C-alpha positions as CSV (number, residue, x, y, z in Angstrom):
1,M,0.0,0.0,0.0
2,L,2.8,2.4,0.8
3,A,4.4,1.8,-2.6
4,Q,1.1,2.4,-4.3
5,A,0.5,5.6,-2.4
6,T,3.9,6.8,-3.2
7,H,3.4,6.1,-6.9
8,T,0.0,7.8,-6.8
9,A,1.4,10.9,-5.1
10,A,4.2,11.1,-7.7
11,A,1.6,10.8,-10.5
12,L,-0.4,13.6,-9.0
13,R,2.6,15.9,-8.8
14,R,3.4,15.1,-12.5
15,K,-0.2,15.8,-13.4
16,H,0.0,19.3,-12.1
17,A,3.6,20.1,-13.2
18,P,4.0,21.7,-16.6
19,T,5.3,19.5,-19.4
20,W,8.8,20.1,-20.7
21,A,7.4,22.0,-23.7
22,E,5.1,24.1,-21.5
23,A,8.0,24.9,-19.1
24,R,10.1,26.2,-22.0
25,Q,7.3,28.4,-23.1
26,L,6.6,29.7,-19.6
27,A,10.3,30.6,-19.2
28,Y,10.3,32.4,-22.5
29,H,7.1,34.4,-22.0
30,C,7.6,35.4,-18.4
31,A,10.3,38.0,-19.4
32,G,10.7,40.8,-21.9
33,P,13.8,42.2,-23.6
34,L,16.2,44.2,-21.5
35,P,16.7,47.8,-22.5
36,S,19.4,48.6,-25.0
37,S,22.7,50.2,-23.8
38,N,25.4,52.4,-25.3
39,A,28.6,50.5,-25.8
40,S,32.1,51.3,-27.1
41,L,33.0,49.6,-30.4
42,A,35.3,47.1,-28.8
43,Q,32.7,46.2,-26.2
44,A,30.0,45.7,-28.8
45,I,31.5,42.8,-30.7
46,G,29.3,39.8,-30.3
47,S,26.2,41.8,-29.3
48,T,23.1,42.6,-31.2
49,L,22.7,46.1,-32.7
50,T,19.4,47.8,-31.6
51,S,19.8,51.1,-33.6
52,A,21.0,51.2,-37.2
53,V,24.5,52.5,-37.9
54,T,24.4,55.1,-40.6
55,A,27.0,57.1,-42.5
56,P,27.1,60.6,-41.0
57,W,28.9,61.9,-44.1
58,N,30.1,60.5,-47.5
59,L,32.5,57.6,-47.3
60,P,35.2,58.4,-48.1
61,H,34.6,62.0,-47.2
62,Y,37.3,63.2,-49.7
63,A,38.6,62.2,-53.1
64,S,41.7,60.1,-52.5
65,S,44.3,58.4,-54.5
66,A,43.9,54.6,-55.2
67,M,47.7,54.3,-56.0
68,D,51.1,55.5,-55.1
69,G,52.3,57.8,-57.9
70,W,51.6,61.3,-59.1
71,A,48.5,63.5,-59.3
72,I,48.4,65.1,-62.8
73,H,46.4,67.9,-64.4
74,G,45.5,67.1,-68.0
75,S,47.4,65.1,-70.6
76,G,50.5,67.1,-70.6
77,T,51.9,68.5,-73.8
78,G,52.3,65.2,-75.6
79,N,48.7,64.0,-76.1
80,G,48.5,62.0,-72.9
81,T,52.1,61.1,-72.6
82,G,53.4,64.1,-70.7
83,P,55.5,65.7,-69.9
84,W,54.1,67.2,-66.7
85,K,56.1,69.7,-64.6
86,L,56.6,68.4,-61.1
87,T,55.7,70.9,-58.4
88,T,55.7,71.1,-54.7
89,A,53.9,74.4,-54.5
90,G,50.6,72.8,-53.5
91,P,47.1,72.9,-54.9
92,P,45.6,73.8,-57.1
93,L,47.5,72.1,-59.9
94,A,47.7,74.0,-63.1
95,A,47.4,72.5,-66.5
96,G,50.5,70.4,-67.3
97,E,51.6,70.1,-63.6
98,A,52.0,67.0,-61.4
99,C,52.8,66.3,-57.8
100,V,53.8,63.2,-55.8
101,I,50.9,61.4,-54.0
102,A,50.6,58.3,-51.9
103,T,47.7,55.8,-51.7
104,G,44.9,57.3,-49.7
105,G,46.3,60.8,-50.1
106,L,44.0,63.7,-50.7
107,V,43.7,64.4,-54.4
108,P,44.7,68.1,-54.9
109,A,42.4,70.6,-56.5
110,G,43.0,70.7,-60.2
111,A,44.1,67.0,-60.5
112,T,42.3,65.1,-63.2
113,A,43.9,61.6,-62.7
114,I,46.5,59.7,-60.8
115,L,49.4,58.2,-62.7
116,R,50.7,55.0,-61.1
117,K,54.3,54.9,-59.9
118,E,55.0,52.0,-62.3
119,S,53.6,53.8,-65.2
120,G,55.7,57.0,-65.1
121,H,59.3,58.1,-64.6
122,V,60.9,61.5,-63.8
123,S,63.5,63.0,-66.1
124,G,66.6,64.7,-64.9
125,D,65.2,68.1,-65.5
126,G,62.2,67.6,-63.2
127,Y,59.5,66.5,-65.6
128,L,57.2,63.5,-65.3
129,M,56.9,61.3,-68.4
130,L,54.7,58.3,-69.2
131,R,56.6,55.1,-69.6
132,D,56.6,53.4,-73.0
133,D,55.2,50.2,-71.5
134,A,52.4,51.9,-69.5
135,K,48.9,50.5,-70.0
136,A,46.5,52.3,-72.3
137,G,44.2,54.9,-70.6
138,E,46.5,55.6,-67.6
139,T,46.0,59.3,-67.9
140,L,42.3,59.4,-68.7
141,P,40.2,61.7,-66.5
142,G,39.3,60.1,-63.1
143,R,41.9,57.3,-63.5
144,H,42.9,55.8,-60.1
145,I,40.9,58.4,-58.2
146,R,38.7,57.1,-55.5
147,P,35.8,59.7,-55.4
148,A,34.2,61.0,-52.3
149,G,31.1,58.9,-51.4
150,E,32.2,55.9,-53.4
151,E,31.5,53.5,-50.5
152,A,28.5,55.2,-49.0
153,R,26.6,58.5,-49.1
154,A,25.7,60.5,-46.1
155,G,22.6,58.9,-44.5
156,D,23.1,55.5,-45.9
157,V,22.4,52.6,-43.5
158,L,25.7,50.8,-43.1
159,I,24.6,48.2,-40.5
160,P,20.9,47.6,-39.9
161,A,19.4,47.1,-36.4
162,G,19.2,43.4,-35.4
163,T,22.7,42.6,-36.7
164,L,24.9,40.4,-34.6
165,L,28.1,42.5,-34.6
166,N,31.3,40.9,-35.8
167,P,34.7,42.5,-36.0
168,A,34.2,43.6,-39.6
169,H,31.0,45.4,-38.6
170,I,32.9,47.2,-35.9
171,A,35.6,48.3,-38.4
172,L,32.9,49.7,-40.7
173,A,31.4,51.7,-37.8
174,A,34.8,53.0,-37.0
175,V,35.4,54.0,-40.6
176,A,32.2,55.9,-40.5
177,G,33.4,57.9,-37.4
178,H,31.3,56.2,-34.7
179,D,32.8,55.7,-31.2
180,Y,29.7,54.0,-29.7
181,V,26.8,51.9,-30.9
182,H,23.4,51.0,-29.3
183,I,23.3,47.3,-28.5
184,Q,20.9,44.9,-26.8
185,R,22.1,44.5,-23.3
186,K,22.9,40.9,-22.3
187,P,21.4,39.6,-19.1
188,R,23.8,39.6,-16.1
189,V,23.8,36.2,-14.5
190,A,25.1,35.4,-11.0
191,V,25.6,31.8,-9.7
192,V,25.0,30.6,-6.2
193,L,26.7,27.2,-5.6
194,T,25.4,25.3,-2.7
195,G,26.2,22.3,-0.6
196,S,28.6,21.8,2.3
197,E,29.6,18.4,0.9
198,V,31.0,20.0,-2.3
199,V,34.8,20.3,-2.7
200,T,36.6,22.3,-5.4
201,S,39.8,20.4,-5.9
202,G,41.5,17.0,-5.4
203,E,39.8,13.7,-4.7
204,P,36.6,13.9,-2.7
205,A,36.3,11.8,0.4
206,P,33.4,9.4,0.9
207,G,30.3,11.6,1.4
208,Q,31.9,14.5,-0.6
209,V,31.5,15.4,-4.3
210,R,33.5,17.5,-6.7
211,D,32.1,20.8,-7.8
212,V,31.1,20.3,-11.5
213,F,29.3,23.6,-11.9
214,G,31.9,26.2,-10.8
215,P,34.4,25.5,-13.6
216,Q,31.9,25.5,-16.5
217,L,28.7,27.4,-15.8
218,D,30.2,30.8,-16.8
219,A,31.1,29.4,-20.2
220,V,27.6,28.0,-20.6
221,I,26.0,31.3,-19.5
222,T,28.0,33.1,-22.2
223,Q,27.0,30.5,-24.9
224,L,23.4,31.0,-23.9
225,G,23.7,34.8,-24.4
226,G,24.2,35.9,-20.9
227,Q,27.0,37.9,-19.2
228,P,28.5,36.0,-16.2
229,G,28.1,38.0,-13.0
230,G,30.2,36.1,-10.5
231,H,29.9,33.1,-8.1
232,V,29.1,32.8,-4.5
233,R,29.4,29.6,-2.5
234,I,27.1,28.9,0.5
235,G,26.4,26.1,2.8
236,D,23.0,24.6,3.5
237,S,21.4,27.0,6.0
238,F,18.3,29.1,5.4
239,E,20.2,32.2,6.5
240,E,22.9,31.7,3.8
241,W,20.2,31.2,1.1
242,M,18.5,34.4,2.2
243,A,21.8,36.4,2.1
244,A,22.8,35.0,-1.3
245,L,19.4,35.6,-3.0
246,G,18.5,38.8,-1.3
247,G,21.8,40.7,-1.8
248,V,21.5,44.4,-2.5
249,P,21.0,44.7,-6.3
250,E,22.8,48.0,-6.5
251,R,25.9,46.3,-5.1
252,T,25.6,43.0,-6.9
253,P,23.7,43.9,-10.1
254,R,22.1,40.9,-11.7
255,D,19.1,40.1,-13.9
256,V,19.2,36.4,-13.3
257,T,20.5,34.2,-10.5
258,I,21.2,30.5,-11.0
259,T,21.3,28.3,-7.9
260,T,22.5,24.7,-7.7
261,G,20.8,22.2,-5.4
262,G,18.3,22.8,-2.7
263,T,15.2,22.5,-5.0
264,G,13.8,19.4,-3.4
265,K,11.1,19.6,-0.8
266,S,12.8,18.2,2.2
267,G,13.5,20.1,5.4
268,T,17.0,20.9,4.2
269,D,16.0,22.4,0.9
270,H,15.5,26.1,1.3
271,F,15.0,27.5,-2.3
272,R,11.2,27.9,-2.1
273,N,11.1,29.2,1.5
274,A,13.8,31.8,0.6
275,I,11.9,33.0,-2.5
276,S,8.7,33.3,-0.4
277,S,10.4,35.1,2.4
278,L,11.9,37.6,-0.1
279,G,8.4,38.3,-1.5
280,G,9.0,36.4,-4.7
281,R,6.7,34.2,-6.8
282,L,7.2,30.9,-8.6
283,F,6.6,30.6,-12.3
284,V,7.6,27.0,-12.6
285,D,7.6,24.6,-9.6
286,E,8.8,21.3,-10.9
287,I,8.6,20.0,-14.5
288,A,7.2,16.8,-15.8
289,M,10.5,15.6,-17.2
290,R,13.4,13.3,-16.4
291,P,16.1,14.1,-15.4
292,G,15.7,17.5,-13.8
293,H,12.1,17.5,-12.6
294,P,12.8,19.5,-9.4
295,A,13.8,22.6,-11.4
296,V,12.2,25.9,-10.3
297,L,11.8,29.3,-12.0
298,A,11.0,32.3,-9.8
299,E,10.9,36.1,-9.8
300,L,12.0,38.3,-7.0
301,P,10.7,41.9,-6.4
302,G,12.3,44.3,-8.8
303,G,12.2,41.9,-11.7
304,R,15.1,39.7,-10.8
305,F,14.7,36.1,-11.9
306,V,16.0,33.0,-10.1
307,I,16.5,29.6,-11.7
308,G,16.8,26.7,-9.3
309,L,18.7,23.8,-10.7
310,P,18.7,20.3,-9.1
311,G,22.0,19.2,-7.5
312,N,22.7,16.2,-9.8
313,P,24.9,17.4,-12.6
314,L,23.0,16.0,-15.7
315,A,19.7,16.9,-14.2
316,A,21.0,20.4,-13.6
317,M,22.2,20.8,-17.1
318,M,18.9,19.6,-18.6
319,A,17.0,21.9,-16.3
320,L,19.3,24.8,-17.4
321,M,18.6,24.0,-21.1
322,T,14.8,23.9,-20.3
323,L,14.5,27.1,-18.3
324,G,17.7,29.1,-18.7
325,E,18.0,29.0,-22.5
326,P,14.5,30.3,-23.1
327,L,14.7,32.9,-20.3
328,L,18.0,34.3,-21.5
329,A,16.7,34.4,-25.1
330,A,13.7,36.4,-24.0
331,L,15.8,38.9,-22.0
332,G,18.2,39.2,-24.9
333,H,15.4,39.8,-27.4
334,R,16.2,36.6,-29.3
335,P,13.7,34.0,-30.6
336,L,13.1,30.8,-28.8
337,Q,15.1,28.0,-30.3
338,E,12.8,25.5,-32.0
339,T,13.3,21.7,-31.8
340,V,14.3,19.8,-34.9
341,L,12.7,16.5,-35.8
342,M,15.3,13.8,-36.3
343,T,15.1,10.0,-36.7
344,S,15.6,8.1,-33.4
345,G,18.4,5.5,-33.7
346,A,17.0,3.4,-30.9
347,D,13.8,2.2,-29.1
348,I,13.2,4.3,-26.0
349,D,10.6,3.0,-23.5
350,P,7.6,5.1,-22.4
351,D,7.7,7.1,-19.2
352,P,4.0,8.0,-18.6
353,G,3.5,11.6,-17.7
354,R,7.1,12.7,-18.3
355,T,9.4,13.9,-21.1
356,R,12.7,12.2,-21.1
357,L,15.7,14.3,-22.0
358,I,18.5,12.2,-23.3
359,P,21.9,13.4,-24.6
360,C,22.5,12.2,-28.1
361,T,25.0,12.2,-30.9
362,C,23.7,13.3,-34.4
363,V,24.8,11.7,-37.6
364,H,23.0,13.3,-40.6
365,D,19.3,12.9,-39.7
366,L,19.9,10.2,-37.1
367,A,19.8,10.9,-33.3
368,L,21.6,8.2,-31.3
369,P,21.1,8.2,-27.5
370,A,24.2,8.4,-25.5
371,S,25.1,6.0,-22.7
372,H,26.0,7.0,-19.2
373,T,23.1,9.4,-18.8
374,G,22.0,8.9,-15.2
375,P,21.0,12.1,-13.4
376,G,24.4,12.4,-11.7
377,M,26.5,11.5,-14.7
378,M,28.5,13.7,-17.1
379,R,30.1,11.2,-19.4
380,G,27.3,10.9,-21.9
381,L,26.8,14.7,-22.1
382,A,30.5,15.3,-22.6
383,W,30.4,13.6,-26.1
384,A,26.9,14.6,-27.1
385,D,25.8,17.0,-29.9
386,G,22.3,17.6,-28.5
387,Y,19.6,16.1,-26.5
388,M,16.4,14.2,-27.4
389,A,13.1,15.3,-25.9
390,V,11.4,11.9,-25.9
391,P,7.6,12.1,-25.3
392,P,5.9,10.2,-22.5
393,E,4.8,7.5,-24.9
394,G,8.4,6.7,-25.9
395,V,9.7,6.3,-29.4
396,V,10.6,3.5,-31.6
397,A,13.8,3.3,-33.8
398,G,13.1,5.0,-37.1
399,A,10.4,7.3,-35.8
400,P,10.8,11.1,-35.5
401,V,11.9,12.6,-32.2
402,P,12.4,16.2,-31.2
403,V,16.1,17.2,-30.8
404,L,17.8,20.4,-29.6
405,P,21.5,21.2,-29.9
406,L,23.7,21.9,-26.9
407,P,24.9,25.5,-26.7
408,W,28.5,24.6,-27.1
409,T,27.8,22.8,-30.4
410,N,26.4,26.1,-31.8
411,H,29.6,28.0,-31.3
């Protein structure tokens, strides 16, 4: 009877818990985009532009030489072959005059063309002559002159809003004279690592476990579009939880806090009590999935979000993909990543009422479930490309199954 009652209670909890797909949608729609910010060009690389970058003036803003050589006025006295009298008097050039110019140099007033260095030579008496082997048309009007506005006209859109900025975009903005650009601010994400049994180095003693979150969560947060905001380690007391989650926002600015462990419902799990005592509310309280069902998503006063991850490593990572990826996408004004249907490479048994999240490797259209995928295992995830979201009714080999990539396989 006890076993039957326990099974019935578990079934009731799953009945009221959102499905995996519903939890992803809840995490995405509970938040809106953060406001844009003004960033220096170097800081903006890798961010999304929120206001178009335009050309404030013509690019280039002056007529320049496309070659090293001489600026010349007219065809000289020999029907396009020179000679031109070399001058250093400065512009404007008079008819039949020439002056030395370098690539990118300002074309002087009066110049009609640029004669390339390899197409001319200077005589002993200070005259420039066209070489006999020069290409035809070397002295035609406009030759080797890069006119003002050749790349863009004042007011042209150089980089549209919504662009994910790469180094070449930043170089273009610099060429146009911009020092700052408006970007979508990335959510700042702090991490609270819990558990008095966790050790950070060496071989753990019986009853202890190594910290698997501290060395890698910042990298995952970055790959999910967040900005790491630091770690704090606490024990298992309620007072420590309150201090970690209720820190003064002005001193420790953060948009999201991720916690590890403490999301069960035993007397030593303080996540929910701390959220309630701080005046927060729960958006997601458990999810009908395995592993990772004790995951929690909450909001504190002032709009700060808290994601509670289970303590088991694989369960925590699957919970982070389920709640953290959609939440950070919403805050960063990015679309929710959609699942892709692939062909299951194996039979996977039903798990009534729960979605099973299984790390997998992907070969063309085939998704092959990994081994070593218990809630506390990392070995299967370490070699996976993505994870399968197997529906409660299971899946047979050859049938379609939803798959999502892991964030590090997208970078």
